[in-house]
C-alpha positions, 0 to 999 in steps of 0.5 A: 776589842770588837764589841759595842755595848748598846745602852742597857740592852745588849753587847753588839758583837761580831762573830769570831771577834772578842770582847771583855766580859765586863762589857756584856750587860747584866740585866734584871730578869724582866729586862733580859726577858723583854730584850730576848723576846723583842729581838726574836720578834724582830727576826733574831735567832737563838744561837746560844742560851745557857747558864754558868755558875755564880756561886752556890745560890745563883747562875748567870743566864747568857743569851747569844742572838744572831742578827743576820741583817746587821751580821752581828750578835746580840749578847746579854745576861741576867743573874737568877736564883733557884728559878726564873719565869720560862721564856719558852711559852712566848719563844719556842726556840728557847724550849730545848735550851731551858731544859738544858739549863734546868738539867745542868744547873738545877734552876727551874724555868717556871711555866715551861710546858714540858720540863724534863731532862734532855741528856739524863745526867746529874746536876752540875750544881752539888746542892740543886736539882731541878727535879729534886733527884737525890745525888748518887741515885742512878739516872736512866735515859728515857726513864721518864714520863712521856706525853700521852694521847688518849682516845678510842684506837689511840695507841703508843709505839716505842722505837729504840734506843737500840736500832737495826744496823750500826747507828747511834742510840735514841728513843722515839715514842709515838702516839698514833691513831691507826697508822697516823702519828698524832705526836712524836717525842724524842728522848736522847742522851745515851751518848752524853760524854760531858765534853764541854766540861772537859774543855774548862781550864783549857785550851791544852793539848787534849782540847782540839782532840775532844772537839774533833769528837763532838760529832764524829762526822763533823770533825772539820766544822767543830775544829774550825769553830774551836780554832777560830775561838782560840785564834781570836782570843790569842790574837793569832792570824791564820795564813791565807793558804790555811784558810783556803784549805780549811774551806776545801775541807769543810766543803768536802765534809759537806760532801761526805755528810751527803754522800760518804763513800769516795768523798771520805777517801778524798778527805783522807787524800788531803790529811790521812783521815777519812773524817778529817782528824788532825787537819785543823789546828789553831793558827793553821792546818797541819797538812799542805797540798802540793801539785801532785796531790791537787791533781789527784784530788781534782781527778777523783772529784770529777770522776765521782761527781760524774757518777753522782750526777747520773745517780741523782738524775735517776732519782728525780726521774723515778715516779715512785721515788718522787711519790714518796718524797713529795708532801712527806714530813712537811714543815711550813716556813713559819714553823721552821722560823718559830722553832729556830731550825738551821741548815738544810732543814731551814733552807728547805722551808724557804729560810735563806740562812747560811753562816757562810753568807750571813756571817762569813768567816775564813775564805768565805769572806772572799769566796761566796757560796750561793744559798740553796733553798726550796719552799715546800719543807718536805722530804723532797725539799730537803733532798733537793737542797742537798743536791744543789749544795753538792753542786755548789760545794763541787764548784767551790772545791774546784775553784779553790784548788786551782787558786791555792797558793804554792808557797808552803805553810808556816809552822804551827804557832806555839805558846800564845796566851788567851785574852783574860776575862773575855768572851768570843762567839765563833760560828761556822756552817757545818754540813747540818747547819750552824755550829756555835762555840762560845768561850769565856776566859778567866783572869788567867786566860783559861777557859772558865766556861765553854758552850757548844751548840751543834746544829742537831740541838736546834733541829731534833724538835723539827723532826718531831713536828714534821711527823705530826699527821704523817703515817708512822711508816714515813718515820725512817724516811723523814728521820734520814731526810733530817739526818741529825746527830745523836752524839752532837746533841748529847755532847 
């Protein structure tokens, strides 16, 4: 076991390591609140904050705060009844999490400044609903009150959920004065599938397939996070070659998230799926890379990278592009930190945070990827950080393909049992940012609770803030510069 209890405060746990549930301190709520707020004030960030049922009348709140300075996580809990004082007024990072807790378990974070559902599903608790909705009544996404601004020439613009093109559904409600956006409220939930609850009782043959669909363009990121959780709980050691191939696939997925096209074909070259389905499995990867495949991949990588360099150079050298990118949709470093942004959105505001560096896992314990940042927090910064990451992913993929061991992969491990009554937190850096999976097991070694935090869960509110005082015509550009996942949020 890895966790080290800190007296009366929290369990200090390394990511991708397990601890017994009995070692997680269960605090009074006042102590829970003080610990949560003091740790965030000291520089910790909220990786997960959720509730699980504790009988008919209470739930257990569980917080996972990442502490990059010590490369550890602070894990602690508190039991509450039908309500508890909201943390959001003192910690904006808790805003979305507490709305999720209210929606899932019917407990009310009292004093929350804007308490409404985030996915629009029925309460998981049969006898409680945070908004006193009757069980069985239809629940329609976005059918709720929206924040309204009033005044001369103030008007409201509604966009979505149906959009032009083949993209995911989401509703955007703008409060505008002329063309200037006073406030944007984002309402999602149209793609809620209840994936987390289908994982309870697992892992089983379907678990990994469900995880691969949490966010379809982040198949590898979520599959690695889930596999690491299972591996830690089952005591499975992953071969070095499999770790390297996972890293290569994760960086190819980072490429695909930025560029698509030919880079999806490179992923298919390794495993037969353009999105990486079927590649990562607990204990190993399912597809090897021989010399011929490595040669084809490196040739394709070099050819496509040459074209990308030419196109991107033209982008930076075109004054009309730069005029649109610079000073558009800007967020300050302070705002990004207060909101708990992750990934490119955070690094474009000057925050040096990247799971591959702060909490290295797999091959990243041995192959370092420099953190790419910029400090203007605007569309240009997000584009520039992406370009730096493309180049560094290229170098990582090339170097690790050349260093790939020639020995064949061992067969898939079969039948390993999970540690009972345990907890594990696995972190990976997906192409949008930090991916967090928290697994709790029961006395039989099955998943009693499974929590997923996709990077988009952290960042949608960042997009809303970036639109303030912008022209409404800048919304499509800002939206694509964040490039968030609807289904990754909706789960």
